[in-house]
LUMBA-399984 format. One record per residue: z, x, y of N, C-alpha, C in turn; residue in three letters. Coordinates in steps of 0.05 Angstrom, whole numbers, plus 5000, padded with zeros to 4 digits. Atoms other than C-alpha are relative to their C-alpha. Layout:
# LUMBA-399984
 n.pz n.px n.py ca.pz ca.px ca.py c.pz c.px c.py type
    Z    X    Y     Z     X     Y    Z    X    Y  ALA
...
//
This chain:
# LUMBA-399984
 n.pz n.px n.py ca.pz ca.px ca.py c.pz c.px c.py type
 4970 5014 4995  6366  1390  9194 4985 4965 5018  MET
 5001 5027 4995  6371  1318  9203 5023 4999 5008  GLY
 4983 5019 4986  6414  1271  9236 5021 4990 4983  MET
 4981 5031 5022  6465  1228  9181 5009 4987 5027  PRO
 4997 5014 4978  6469  1171  9215 5010 4971 4984  CYS
 5003 5027 5011  6492  1093  9198 4987 4983 5009  GLN
 5007 5020 4990  6456  1028  9203 5008 4971 4995  VAL
 4982 5025 5006  6502  0974  9226 4991 4977 5020  ASN
 5016 5020 4988  6482  0901  9233 5028 4985 5008  SER
 4970 5006 4998  6557  0876  9241 5010 5028 5013  ILE
 4973 4983 4993  6618  0916  9282 5026 4989 4999  LEU
 4975 5003 5008  6676  0923  9248 5018 5016 5010  LYS
 4987 4986 4997  6733  0938  9274 5030 5001 4989  LEU
 4973 5007 5008  6801  0961  9254 5026 4994 5013  GLY
 4987 5017 4988  6867  0926  9267 5015 5029 5031  ARG
 4999 4986 4976  6873  0993  9318 4980 4991 5030  ASP
 5028 4994 4975  6811  0983  9360 4992 4971 5006  GLN
 5002 5031 4996  6807  0899  9348 5011 4979 5028  TYR
 4984 5009 4957  6818  0872  9429 5018 4979 4969  PRO
 4971 5006 5004  6888  0846  9422 4991 4958 5008  ALA
 5017 5027 4991  6845  0771  9450 4972 5002 5007  MET
 5029 5003 5002  6779  0753  9442 4994 4978 5026  LEU
 5006 5018 4992  6754  0715  9502 4974 5001 5010  GLU
 5035 5006 4989  6673  0688  9520 5005 5023 5017  GLN
 5006 4977 4972  6648  0744  9567 5011 5006 5007  GLY
 4988 4974 4998  6697  0804  9554 4989 5019 4998  ALA
 5005 4974 5009  6679  0868  9553 5023 5006 4986  GLN
 4980 4973 5014  6704  0925  9511 4979 5022 4998  HIS
 5012 4974 5003  6692  0999  9494 5015 5000 4975  GLN
 4981 4987 5027  6711  1022  9430 4977 5027 4977  VAL
 5016 4973 5009  6700  1095  9394 4993 4990 4973  THR
 4995 5006 5037  6680  1093  9313 4989 5030 4992  LYS
 5001 4974 5014  6670  1159  9279 4970 5001 4984  SER
 5026 4990 5005  6601  1189  9260 4980 4983 5012  GLY
 5023 5012 4987  6537  1171  9290 4981 4968 4986  TYR
 5020 5017 5000  6505  1096  9287 4987 4985 5015  ARG
 5021 5015 4987  6451  1048  9300 5013 4967 5005  ILE
 4996 5023 5004  6467  0988  9312 4980 4977 5031  LEU
 5024 5006 5003  6418  0931  9338 5023 4985 5028  PRO
 5004 5001 4972  6418  0925  9419 4989 4964 5021  MET
 5007 5023 4986  6416  0852  9466 5006 4980 4979  ASP
 5006 4996 5015  6427  0822  9411 5027 4982 4988  VAL
 4970 5000 5013  6491  0775  9371 5013 5010 4968  PRO
 4987 4990 5034  6530  0812  9310 5019 4986 5006  LEU
 4969 5007 5012  6586  0787  9278 5014 5028 5007  ALA
 4986 4989 4990  6648  0814  9300 5021 5001 4977  LEU
 4986 5001 5030  6696  0832  9237 5026 5017 4993  VAL
 4981 4968 4984  6764  0868  9234 5009 5002 4960  ASN
 4994 4989 5021  6798  0894  9166 4993 4985 4978  ASP
 4986 5010 5021  6799  0844  9117 4968 4986 5006  ASP
 5034 5015 4997  6717  0824  9132 4998 4980 5014  TRP
 4998 5023 4990  6741  0765  9168 4978 5001 5032  VAL
 5032 5012 4975  6678  0744  9231 5022 4985 5007  ALA
 4989 5021 4978  6722  0714  9292 4977 5010 5023  HIS
 5014 5006 4980  6670  0727  9333 4959 5004 5002  ALA
 5035 4980 5008  6583  0739  9357 5007 5017 5029  ASP
 5011 4969 4981  6579  0808  9409 4981 5004 5002  ILE
 5017 4989 4998  6528  0832  9436 5005 5025 5016  VAL
 5004 4971 4998  6522  0908  9440 4986 5000 5030  VAL
 5017 4987 4984  6506  0935  9515 4989 5024 5000  ARG
 5016 4971 4992  6501  1006  9514 5019 5022 4968  ARG
 4996 4967 5011  6509  1064  9460 5008 5024 5006  LEU
 4995 4972 4984  6530  1139  9478 5007 5011 4955  GLN
 5000 4991 5026  6526  1181  9409 4999 5034 5017  TRP
 4995 4981 4994  6566  1244  9421 5024 5016 4981  GLU
 4982 4988 5020  6601  1303  9383 5015 4981 4978  ALA
 4996 5029 5033  6598  1255  9323 5019 4986 4988  GLY
 4997 5025 4996  6624  1198  9347 4984 4968 5012  GLN
 5003 5016 4994  6596  1135  9371 5015 4983 5008  THR
 4980 5019 4979  6623  1101  9432 4973 4972 5013  THR
 5010 5019 4982  6602  1031  9450 5012 4985 5011  LEU
 4983 5028 4979  6602  0977  9500 4983 4971 4984  TRP
 5014 5022 5021  6596  0897  9475 5022 4986 5013  PHE
 4994 5021 4983  6610  0837  9506 4999 4979 4981  GLU
 4995 5029 5015  6645  0778  9462 4976 4975 5019  VAL
 5021 5015 4995  6582  0729  9468 5015 4970 4992  GLN
 5000 5042 5011  6610  0656  9419 5026 5016 4989  ARG
 4978 5003 5008  6680  0644  9392 4993 4982 4980  LEU
 5006 5008 5016  6676  0622  9327 5023 4978 5006  TYR
 4968 5018 5005  6720  0556  9315 5024 5004 4986  PRO
 4984 4992 5028  6745  0576  9248 4990 5033 4994  THR
 5018 4973 5015  6738  0648  9226 4995 4996 4967  PRO
 5017 4998 5030  6706  0668  9161 4996 5021 4977  PHE
 5001 4959 5018  6701  0728  9102 4965 4990 4995  PRO
 5029 4993 5013  6629  0758  9102 4994 5022 4983  VAL
 5000 4987 5021  6651  0792  9043 5018 4991 4979  LYS
 4987 5005 5012  6693  0781  8989 5010 5028 4989  GLU
//
C-alpha cells in the first residue's frame, strides 16, 4: 500500500488562504488538502487562484497529518510586477 502524494514546485493558495498583505520576511502557516512534497529552504513562487505570481517564498517546515499538509513559509522577495505563470 502506497501513500498518495503530490510533488509541487510552486505554492498556489486560494483566496481564503492567500495572505491579505505580503511583506518581505513575514511568516505564514497554511494547510493544503492531501499529502504534498515541496522543496524546503529554496525560493518558490507564490501564486494566487488565477496563477499570478506575486512573491518568492521559502518553505521552512512541512507536516503531514490526517490527509493534510501543513506548511510554514516565509516571504523572501516581492515581485515589483506580478506576472502569470500559467495561461
